[in-house]
All heavy atoms as a GROMACS GRO file, in nm:
protein
  498
    1MET      N    1   6.690   7.532   6.638
    1MET     CA    2   6.614   7.580   6.752
    1MET      C    3   6.707   7.649   6.853
    1MET      O    4   6.671   7.753   6.907
    1MET     CB    5   6.540   7.463   6.817
    1MET     CG    6   6.464   7.500   6.940
    1MET     SD    7   6.292   7.510   6.898
    1MET     CE    8   6.223   7.532   7.056
    2ALA      N    9   6.824   7.591   6.875
    2ALA     CA   10   6.918   7.652   6.970
    2ALA      C   11   6.960   7.790   6.923
    2ALA      O   12   6.975   7.882   7.003
    2ALA     CB   13   7.039   7.561   6.989
    3LYS      N   14   6.980   7.806   6.792
    3LYS     CA   15   7.018   7.936   6.738
    3LYS      C   16   6.908   8.038   6.762
    3LYS      O   17   6.934   8.154   6.793
    3LYS     CB   18   7.049   7.924   6.589
    3LYS     CG   19   7.174   7.847   6.560
    3LYS     CD   20   7.197   7.838   6.410
    3LYS     CE   21   7.316   7.750   6.379
    3LYS     NZ   22   7.336   7.736   6.235
    4ALA      N   23   6.786   7.996   6.751
    4ALA     CA   24   6.673   8.086   6.775
    4ALA      C   25   6.667   8.128   6.922
    4ALA      O   26   6.635   8.242   6.954
    4ALA     CB   27   6.543   8.020   6.732
    5LEU      N   28   6.699   8.036   7.011
    5LEU     CA   29   6.698   8.070   7.153
    5LEU      C   30   6.810   8.167   7.188
    5LEU      O   31   6.793   8.255   7.272
    5LEU     CB   32   6.710   7.943   7.238
    5LEU     CG   33   6.590   7.849   7.233
    5LEU    CD1   34   6.622   7.721   7.310
    5LEU    CD2   35   6.467   7.916   7.292
    6LEU      N   36   6.924   8.152   7.124
    6LEU     CA   37   7.034   8.244   7.150
    6LEU      C   38   7.008   8.382   7.091
    6LEU      O   39   7.059   8.482   7.139
    6LEU     CB   40   7.165   8.188   7.092
    6LEU     CG   41   7.226   8.072   7.168
    6LEU    CD1   42   7.348   8.020   7.094
    6LEU    CD2   43   7.264   8.112   7.309
    7GLY      N   44   6.932   8.387   6.985
    7GLY     CA   45   6.899   8.515   6.926
    7GLY      C   46   6.996   8.560   6.819
    7GLY      O   47   6.976   8.661   6.755
    8HIS      N   48   7.101   8.486   6.799
    8HIS     CA   49   7.198   8.520   6.695
    8HIS      C   50   7.280   8.397   6.663
    8HIS      O   51   7.278   8.298   6.733
    8HIS     CB   52   7.288   8.636   6.738
    8HIS     CG   53   7.359   8.610   6.867
    8HIS    ND1   54   7.474   8.536   6.875
    8HIS    CD2   55   7.328   8.647   6.993
    8HIS    CE1   56   7.512   8.530   7.001
    8HIS    NE2   57   7.426   8.596   7.076
    9VAL      N   58   7.355   8.405   6.556
    9VAL     CA   59   7.440   8.295   6.513
    9VAL      C   60   7.585   8.334   6.538
    9VAL      O   61   7.623   8.449   6.518
    9VAL     CB   62   7.418   8.267   6.362
    9VAL    CG1   63   7.507   8.152   6.316
    9VAL    CG2   64   7.273   8.236   6.334
   10GLY      N   65   7.664   8.242   6.585
   10GLY     CA   66   7.806   8.271   6.598
   10GLY      C   67   7.855   8.280   6.741
   10GLY      O   68   7.968   8.320   6.763
   11GLY      N   69   7.778   8.247   6.837
   11GLY     CA   70   7.824   8.247   6.975
   11GLY      C   71   7.793   8.376   7.048
   11GLY      O   72   7.718   8.460   7.000
   12PRO      N   73   7.856   8.393   7.163
   12PRO     CA   74   7.826   8.510   7.247
   12PRO      C   75   7.875   8.640   7.183
   12PRO      O   76   7.972   8.642   7.107
   12PRO     CB   77   7.902   8.481   7.376
   12PRO     CG   78   8.004   8.379   7.343
   12PRO     CD   79   7.953   8.303   7.225
   13ASP      N   80   7.806   8.745   7.214
   13ASP     CA   81   7.840   8.878   7.163
   13ASP      C   82   7.972   8.924   7.226
   13ASP      O   83   7.983   8.929   7.349
   13ASP     CB   84   7.727   8.973   7.199
   13ASP     CG   85   7.748   9.114   7.145
   13ASP    OD1   86   7.839   9.132   7.062
   13ASP    OD2   87   7.672   9.204   7.186
   14PRO      N   88   8.072   8.959   7.147
   14PRO     CA   89   8.201   9.001   7.203
   14PRO      C   90   8.190   9.124   7.293
   14PRO      O   91   8.265   9.136   7.391
   14PRO     CB   92   8.286   9.034   7.080
   14PRO     CG   93   8.216   8.976   6.963
   14PRO     CD   94   8.073   8.956   7.002
   15ARG      N   95   8.097   9.214   7.265
   15ARG     CA   96   8.080   9.332   7.351
   15ARG      C   97   8.030   9.292   7.488
   15ARG      O   98   8.073   9.347   7.590
   15ARG     CB   99   7.984   9.431   7.288
   15ARG     CG  100   8.040   9.494   7.160
   15ARG     CD  101   7.935   9.574   7.092
   15ARG     NE  102   7.829   9.481   7.050
   15ARG     CZ  103   7.720   9.514   6.985
   15ARG    NH1  104   7.698   9.639   6.954
   15ARG    NH2  105   7.631   9.424   6.950
   16MET      N  106   7.940   9.194   7.492
   16MET     CA  107   7.886   9.149   7.620
   16MET      C  108   7.994   9.076   7.700
   16MET      O  109   8.006   9.093   7.821
   16MET     CB  110   7.765   9.059   7.600
   16MET     CG  111   7.698   9.023   7.731
   16MET     SD  112   7.542   8.938   7.711
   16MET     CE  113   7.445   9.062   7.631
   17VAL      N  114   8.075   8.997   7.630
   17VAL     CA  115   8.185   8.925   7.697
   17VAL      C  116   8.284   9.025   7.755
   17VAL      O  117   8.329   9.012   7.870
   17VAL     CB  118   8.254   8.827   7.599
   17VAL    CG1  119   8.380   8.768   7.660
   17VAL    CG2  120   8.158   8.716   7.557
   18ALA      N  121   8.320   9.128   7.679
   18ALA     CA  122   8.412   9.230   7.726
   18ALA      C  123   8.354   9.305   7.846
   18ALA      O  124   8.426   9.332   7.944
   18ALA     CB  125   8.446   9.328   7.614
   19GLU      N  126   8.226   9.338   7.841
   19GLU     CA  127   8.162   9.408   7.953
   19GLU      C  128   8.159   9.320   8.077
   19GLU      O  129   8.183   9.366   8.189
   19GLU     CB  130   8.020   9.449   7.913
   19GLU     CG  131   7.943   9.519   8.022
   19GLU     CD  132   7.994   9.658   8.055
   19GLU    OE1  133   8.084   9.708   7.986
   19GLU    OE2  134   7.945   9.718   8.152
   20MET      N  135   8.132   9.192   8.059
   20MET     CA  136   8.129   9.099   8.173
   20MET      C  137   8.268   9.088   8.237
   20MET      O  138   8.281   9.091   8.359
   20MET     CB  139   8.084   8.960   8.126
   20MET     CG  140   8.067   8.864   8.239
   20MET     SD  141   7.936   8.913   8.350
   20MET     CE  142   7.805   8.820   8.284
   21ARG      N  143   8.372   9.082   8.154
   21ARG     CA  144   8.508   9.076   8.208
   21ARG      C  145   8.542   9.205   8.282
   21ARG      O  146   8.606   9.203   8.387
   21ARG     CB  147   8.608   9.052   8.095
   21ARG     CG  148   8.604   8.910   8.045
   21ARG     CD  149   8.714   8.884   7.945
   21ARG     NE  150   8.702   8.747   7.895
   21ARG     CZ  151   8.723   8.711   7.770
   21ARG    NH1  152   8.756   8.802   7.681
   21ARG    NH2  153   8.711   8.586   7.733
   22ARG      N  154   8.502   9.318   8.225
   22ARG     CA  155   8.528   9.447   8.291
   22ARG      C  156   8.459   9.454   8.427
   22ARG      O  157   8.519   9.496   8.526
   22ARG     CB  158   8.479   9.562   8.202
   22ARG     CG  159   8.513   9.700   8.257
   22ARG     CD  160   8.446   9.810   8.175
   22ARG     NE  161   8.303   9.816   8.195
   22ARG     CZ  162   8.243   9.871   8.301
   22ARG    NH1  163   8.314   9.926   8.396
   22ARG    NH2  164   8.111   9.872   8.310
   23LEU      N  165   8.335   9.407   8.433
   23LEU     CA  166   8.261   9.410   8.559
   23LEU      C  167   8.321   9.313   8.661
   23LEU      O  168   8.328   9.345   8.780
   23LEU     CB  169   8.113   9.378   8.534
   23LEU     CG  170   8.035   9.486   8.459
   23LEU    CD1  171   7.896   9.434   8.423
   23LEU    CD2  172   8.028   9.614   8.539
   24GLN      N  173   8.365   9.197   8.615
   24GLN     CA  174   8.428   9.102   8.706
   24GLN      C  175   8.557   9.159   8.763
   24GLN      O  176   8.586   9.144   8.882
   24GLN     CB  177   8.456   8.969   8.634
   24GLN     CG  178   8.331   8.889   8.606
   24GLN     CD  179   8.358   8.770   8.516
   24GLN    OE1  180   8.456   8.766   8.442
   24GLN    NE2  181   8.268   8.673   8.520
   25ARG      N  182   8.635   9.227   8.678
   25ARG     CA  183   8.758   9.290   8.724
   25ARG      C  184   8.728   9.400   8.826
   25ARG      O  185   8.796   9.414   8.928
   25ARG     CB  186   8.833   9.346   8.603
   25ARG     CG  187   8.972   9.396   8.631
   25ARG     CD  188   9.053   9.433   8.506
   25ARG     NE  189   8.975   9.498   8.400
   25ARG     CZ  190   8.942   9.440   8.285
   25ARG    NH1  191   8.976   9.316   8.259
   25ARG    NH2  192   8.872   9.507   8.194
   26ARG      N  193   8.623   9.477   8.800
   26ARG     CA  194   8.583   9.584   8.893
   26ARG      C  195   8.541   9.529   9.028
   26ARG      O  196   8.575   9.582   9.133
   26ARG     CB  197   8.469   9.666   8.830
   26ARG     CG  198   8.419   9.779   8.916
   26ARG     CD  199   8.518   9.892   8.922
   26ARG     NE  200   8.457  10.002   8.993
   26ARG     CZ  201   8.522  10.075   9.084
   26ARG    NH1  202   8.648  10.054   9.108
   26ARG    NH2  203   8.460  10.172   9.147
   27VAL      N  204   8.467   9.418   9.025
   27VAL     CA  205   8.426   9.354   9.151
   27VAL      C  206   8.548   9.307   9.229
   27VAL      O  207   8.557   9.327   9.350
   27VAL     CB  208   8.328   9.237   9.123
   27VAL    CG1  209   8.309   9.151   9.246
   27VAL    CG2  210   8.194   9.289   9.074
   28ARG      N  211   8.645   9.245   9.159
   28ARG     CA  212   8.768   9.200   9.227
   28ARG      C  213   8.842   9.319   9.287
   28ARG      O  214   8.891   9.311   9.400
   28ARG     CB  215   8.858   9.126   9.130
   28ARG     CG  216   8.820   8.983   9.107
   28ARG     CD  217   8.931   8.904   9.038
   28ARG     NE  218   8.981   8.968   8.917
   28ARG     CZ  219   8.931   8.949   8.795
   28ARG    NH1  220   8.830   8.866   8.778
   28ARG    NH2  221   8.984   9.011   8.691
   29ASP      N  222   8.851   9.430   9.214
   29ASP     CA  223   8.918   9.549   9.266
   29ASP      C  224   8.848   9.603   9.389
   29ASP      O  225   8.912   9.641   9.487
   29ASP     CB  226   8.925   9.658   9.158
   29ASP     CG  227   9.016   9.621   9.042
   29ASP    OD1  228   9.095   9.524   9.055
   29ASP    OD2  229   9.007   9.688   8.937
   30LEU      N  230   8.715   9.607   9.385
   30LEU     CA  231   8.639   9.658   9.500
   30LEU      C  232   8.651   9.566   9.620
   30LEU      O  233   8.660   9.613   9.735
   30LEU     CB  234   8.492   9.678   9.461
   30LEU     CG  235   8.465   9.794   9.366
   30LEU    CD1  236   8.320   9.790   9.320
   30LEU    CD2  237   8.499   9.926   9.430
   31GLU      N  238   8.653   9.435   9.597
   31GLU     CA  239   8.670   9.341   9.708
   31GLU      C  240   8.807   9.357   9.771
   31GLU      O  241   8.820   9.354   9.893
   31GLU     CB  242   8.649   9.198   9.659
   31GLU     CG  243   8.504   9.165   9.630
   31GLU     CD  244   8.485   9.028   9.566
   31GLU    OE1  245   8.582   8.974   9.506
   31GLU    OE2  246   8.373   8.975   9.574
   32ALA      N  247   8.911   9.377   9.689
   32ALA     CA  248   9.046   9.397   9.742
   32ALA      C  249   9.053   9.527   9.822
   32ALA      O  250   9.115   9.532   9.929
   32ALA     CB  251   9.146   9.400   9.627
   33GLU      N  252   8.988   9.632   9.773
   33GLU     CA  253   8.987   9.758   9.847
   33GLU      C  254   8.912   9.744   9.979
   33GLU      O  255   8.954   9.798  10.081
   33GLU     CB  256   8.922   9.868   9.762
   33GLU     CG  257   8.928  10.003   9.828
   33GLU     CD  258   8.874  10.114   9.739
   33GLU    OE1  259   8.835  10.088   9.625
   33GLU    OE2  260   8.871  10.228   9.787
   34LEU      N  261   8.805   9.668   9.980
   34LEU     CA  262   8.730   9.645  10.102
   34LEU      C  263   8.816   9.574  10.206
   34LEU      O  264   8.820   9.614  10.322
   34LEU     CB  265   8.604   9.562  10.072
   34LEU     CG  266   8.519   9.522  10.193
   34LEU    CD1  267   8.462   9.646  10.261
   34LEU    CD2  268   8.409   9.428  10.150
   35VAL      N  269   8.889   9.472  10.164
   35VAL     CA  270   8.978   9.400  10.256
   35VAL      C  271   9.085   9.494  10.310
   35VAL      O  272   9.114   9.496  10.430
   35VAL     CB  273   9.041   9.278  10.186
   35VAL    CG1  274   9.154   9.219  10.269
   35VAL    CG2  275   8.935   9.174  10.157
   36ARG      N  276   9.142   9.577  10.222
   36ARG     CA  277   9.246   9.671  10.265
   36ARG      C  278   9.192   9.771  10.367
   36ARG      O  279   9.255   9.797  10.470
   36ARG     CB  280   9.301   9.746  10.143
   36ARG     CG  281   9.415   9.844  10.178
   36ARG     CD  282   9.456   9.927  10.058
   36ARG     NE  283   9.351  10.014  10.009
   36ARG     CZ  284   9.319  10.132  10.063
   36ARG    NH1  285   9.380  10.173  10.173
   36ARG    NH2  286   9.224  10.206  10.011
   37LEU      N  287   9.073   9.824  10.341
   37LEU     CA  288   9.014   9.921  10.433
   37LEU      C  289   8.976   9.857  10.566
   37LEU      O  290   8.990   9.920  10.671
   37LEU     CB  291   8.893   9.987  10.368
   37LEU     CG  292   8.926  10.083  10.253
   37LEU    CD1  293   8.798  10.129  10.185
   37LEU    CD2  294   9.006  10.202  10.302
   38GLN      N  295   8.928   9.733  10.563
   38GLN     CA  296   8.896   9.664  10.687
   38GLN      C  297   9.022   9.642  10.771
   38GLN      O  298   9.019   9.662  10.893
   38GLN     CB  299   8.827   9.530  10.658
   38GLN     CG  300   8.685   9.547  10.612
   38GLN     CD  301   8.621   9.415  10.569
   38GLN    OE1  302   8.689   9.322  10.527
   38GLN    NE2  303   8.490   9.408  10.577
   39GLU      N  304   9.132   9.603  10.705
   39GLU     CA  305   9.258   9.584  10.778
   39GLU      C  306   9.308   9.716  10.835
   39GLU      O  307   9.355   9.721  10.949
   39GLU     CB  308   9.363   9.522  10.685
   39GLU     CG  309   9.333   9.378  10.650
   39GLU     CD  310   9.425   9.324  10.541
   39GLU    OE1  311   9.503   9.402  10.482
   39GLU    OE2  312   9.418   9.202  10.516
   40GLU      N  313   9.296   9.823  10.757
   40GLU     CA  314   9.338   9.954  10.805
   40GLU      C  315   9.253   9.998  10.923
   40GLU      O  316   9.303  10.052  11.022
   40GLU     CB  317   9.328  10.056  10.691
   40GLU     CG  318   9.378  10.194  10.727
   40GLU     CD  319   9.369  10.290  10.610
   40GLU    OE1  320   9.376  10.245  10.494
   40GLU    OE2  321   9.355  10.411  10.637
   41ASN      N  322   9.124   9.975  10.915
   41ASN     CA  323   9.033  10.010  11.024
   41ASN      C  324   9.066   9.931  11.150
   41ASN      O  325   9.068   9.986  11.260
   41ASN     CB  326   8.888   9.987  10.981
   41ASN     CG  327   8.791  10.044  11.080
   41ASN    OD1  328   8.812  10.151  11.135
   41ASN    ND2  329   8.683   9.971  11.104
   42ASP      N  330   9.091   9.802  11.133
   42ASP     CA  331   9.126   9.719  11.249
   42ASP      C  332   9.256   9.767  11.312
   42ASP      O  333   9.269   9.771  11.435
   42ASP     CB  334   9.140   9.572  11.208
   42ASP     CG  335   9.007   9.510  11.169
   42ASP    OD1  336   8.901   9.568  11.202
   42ASP    OD2  337   9.008   9.403  11.104
   43ALA      N  338   9.354   9.804  11.229
   43ALA     CA  339   9.481   9.854  11.282
   43ALA      C  340   9.461   9.984  11.357
   43ALA      O  341   9.520  10.006  11.463
   43ALA     CB  342   9.581   9.873  11.168
   44LEU      N  343   9.376  10.072  11.304
   44LEU     CA  344   9.349  10.199  11.374
   44LEU      C  345   9.273  10.176  11.503
   44LEU      O  346   9.295  10.246  11.602
   44LEU     CB  347   9.272  10.293  11.282
   44LEU     CG  348   9.350  10.351  11.166
   44LEU    CD1  349   9.257  10.428  11.073
   44LEU    CD2  350   9.462  10.441  11.215
   45ALA      N  351   9.184  10.079  11.504
   45ALA     CA  352   9.104  10.052  11.624
   45ALA      C  353   9.190   9.995  11.736
   45ALA      O  354   9.161  10.018  11.854
   45ALA     CB  355   8.992   9.956  11.590
   46THR      N  356   9.296   9.923  11.702
   46THR     CA  357   9.381   9.862  11.804
   46THR      C  358   9.506   9.945  11.832
   46THR      O  359   9.584   9.909  11.918
   46THR     CB  360   9.424   9.721  11.761
   46THR    OG1  361   9.494   9.728  11.638
   46THR    CG2  362   9.303   9.630  11.747
   47ALA      N  363   9.525  10.056  11.762
   47ALA     CA  364   9.643  10.140  11.782
   47ALA      C  365   9.637  10.206  11.919
   47ALA      O  366   9.529  10.238  11.970
   47ALA     CB  367   9.650  10.246  11.673
   48PRO      N  368   9.753  10.226  11.979
   48PRO     CA  369   9.754  10.294  12.110
   48PRO      C  370   9.710  10.439  12.096
   48PRO      O  371   9.727  10.500  11.990
   48PRO     CB  372   9.900  10.285  12.152
   48PRO     CG  373   9.977  10.265  12.026
   48PRO     CD  374   9.886  10.192  11.933
   49ASP      N  375   9.658  10.492  12.203
   49ASP     CA  376   9.611  10.631  12.203
   49ASP      C  377   9.732  10.724  12.197
   49ASP      O  378   9.819  10.719  12.282
   49ASP     CB  379   9.529  10.657  12.330
   49ASP     CG  380   9.464  10.794  12.329
   49ASP    OD1  381   9.455  10.854  12.221
   49ASP    OD2  382   9.422  10.838  12.437
   50ASP      N  383   9.739  10.808  12.097
   50ASP     CA  384   9.852  10.899  12.078
   50ASP      C  385   9.824  11.038  12.136
   50ASP      O  386   9.869  11.137  12.082
   50ASP     CB  387   9.884  10.913  11.929
   50ASP     CG  388   9.932  10.783  11.868
   50ASP    OD1  389   9.984  10.699  11.944
   50ASP    OD2  390   9.916  10.765  11.746
   51GLY      N  391   9.750  11.045  12.242
   51GLY     CA  392   9.720  11.172  12.304
   51GLY      C  393   9.603  11.243  12.239
   51GLY      O  394   9.575  11.357  12.270
   52ILE      N  395   9.535  11.177  12.150
   52ILE     CA  396   9.419  11.236  12.087
   52ILE      C  397   9.302  11.226  12.184
   52ILE      O  398   9.274  11.120  12.238
   52ILE     CB  399   9.385  11.165  11.954
   52ILE    CG1  400   9.501  11.181  11.856
   52ILE    CG2  401   9.256  11.219  11.895
   52ILE    CD1  402   9.486  11.100  11.730
   53VAL      N  403   9.237  11.338  12.204
   53VAL     CA  404   9.125  11.342  12.296
   53VAL      C  405   9.001  11.295  12.222
   53VAL      O  406   8.965  11.349  12.118
   53VAL     CB  407   9.102  11.484  12.353
   53VAL    CG1  408   8.981  11.487  12.442
   53VAL    CG2  409   9.227  11.530  12.425
   54SER      N  410   8.938  11.194  12.275
   54SER     CA  411   8.812  11.150  12.216
   54SER      C  412   8.701  11.177  12.316
   54SER      O  413   8.716  11.154  12.436
   54SER     CB  414   8.817  11.001  12.180
   54SER     OG  415   8.839  10.925  12.295
   55LEU      N  416   8.594  11.231  12.267
   55LEU     CA  417   8.483  11.266  12.352
   55LEU      C  418   8.378  11.157  12.347
   55LEU      O  419   8.346  11.105  12.242
   55LEU     CB  420   8.420  11.398  12.306
   55LEU     CG  421   8.511  11.520  12.308
   55LEU    CD1  422   8.439  11.639  12.248
   55LEU    CD2  423   8.557  11.550  12.448
   56GLY      N  424   8.324  11.126  12.464
   56GLY     CA  425   8.213  11.032  12.470
   56GLY      C  426   8.085  11.103  12.431
   56GLY      O  427   8.080  11.225  12.413
   57VAL      N  428   7.980  11.029  12.419
   57VAL     CA  429   7.852  11.087  12.378
   57VAL      C  430   7.806  11.191  12.480
   57VAL      O  431   7.754  11.296  12.444
   57VAL     CB  432   7.747  10.975  12.362
   57VAL    CG1  433   7.610  11.033  12.334
   57VAL    CG2  434   7.789  10.879  12.253
   58LYS      N  435   7.830  11.166  12.608
   58LYS     CA  436   7.786  11.260  12.712
   58LYS      C  437   7.863  11.391  12.706
   58LYS      O  438   7.812  11.495  12.745
   58LYS     CB  439   7.805  11.198  12.850
   58LYS     CG  440   7.719  11.076  12.876
   58LYS     CD  441   7.739  11.025  13.017
   58LYS     CE  442   7.877  10.965  13.026
   58LYS     NZ  443   7.909  10.899  13.151
   59ASP      N  444   7.986  11.389  12.658
   59ASP     CA  445   8.072  11.507  12.659
   59ASP      C  446   8.052  11.597  12.537
   59ASP      O  447   8.105  11.706  12.532
   59ASP     CB  448   8.219  11.465  12.664
   59ASP     CG  449   8.249  11.384  12.789
   59ASP    OD1  450   8.187  11.411  12.894
   59ASP    OD2  451   8.334  11.293  12.781
   60ARG      N  452   7.980  11.552  12.440
   60ARG     CA  453   7.963  11.630  12.318
   60ARG      C  454   7.865  11.744  12.338
   60ARG      O  455   7.768  11.731  12.410
   60ARG     CB  456   7.913  11.540  12.204
   60ARG     CG  457   8.013  11.437  12.164
   60ARG     CD  458   7.965  11.357  12.048
   60ARG     NE  459   8.058  11.248  12.020
   60ARG     CZ  460   8.031  11.143  11.948
   60ARG    NH1  461   7.912  11.132  11.891
   60ARG    NH2  462   8.120  11.050  11.930
   61GLU      N  463   7.895  11.853  12.270
   61GLU     CA  464   7.806  11.968  12.274
   61GLU      C  465   7.729  11.975  12.142
   61GLU      O  466   7.778  11.931  12.039
   61GLU     CB  467   7.886  12.096  12.293
   61GLU     CG  468   7.959  12.101  12.426
   61GLU     CD  469   8.037  12.230  12.441
   61GLU    OE1  470   8.017  12.322  12.359
   61GLU    OE2  471   8.118  12.238  12.533
   62PRO      N  472   7.610  12.031  12.144
   62PRO     CA  473   7.536  12.044  12.019
   62PRO      C  474   7.611  12.136  11.923
   62PRO      O  475   7.678  12.231  11.965
   62PRO     CB  476   7.402  12.104  12.061
   62PRO     CG  477   7.419  12.151  12.199
   62PRO     CD  478   7.538  12.084  12.259
   63ALA      N  479   7.600  12.110  11.795
   63ALA     CA  480   7.672  12.190  11.695
   63ALA      C  481   7.621  12.332  11.693
   63ALA      O  482   7.698  12.427  11.701
   63ALA     CB  483   7.655  12.125  11.557
   64LEU      N  484   7.492  12.350  11.681
   64LEU     CA  485   7.433  12.483  11.681
   64LEU      C  486   7.304  12.478  11.763
   64LEU      O  487   7.226  12.386  11.751
   64LEU     CB  488   7.398  12.529  11.539
   64LEU     CG  489   7.517  12.545  11.443
   64LEU    CD1  490   7.466  12.571  11.303
   64LEU    CD2  491   7.605  12.661  11.489
   65THR      N  492   7.286  12.581  11.844
   65THR     CA  493   7.161  12.586  11.920
   65THR      C  494   7.093  12.718  11.901
   65THR      O  495   7.148  12.815  11.858
   65THR     CB  496   7.187  12.566  12.072
   65THR    OG1  497   7.281  12.663  12.114
   65THR    CG2  498   7.236  12.428  12.098
   0.00000   0.00000   0.00000
């Protein structure tokens, strides 16, 4: 009965196991990139102003009129 529920004999499909490992690795890579980008963003947000002019919402002009 257990074999019928699994749909095949011999354990898990090696292709599915390989795909699951690939997806897990991709998720880990994306999580690491997210942490890196968050740290970079935090560093940029707390960096001193290097003379770059930033405009507030009131100071912006429309792109095209």
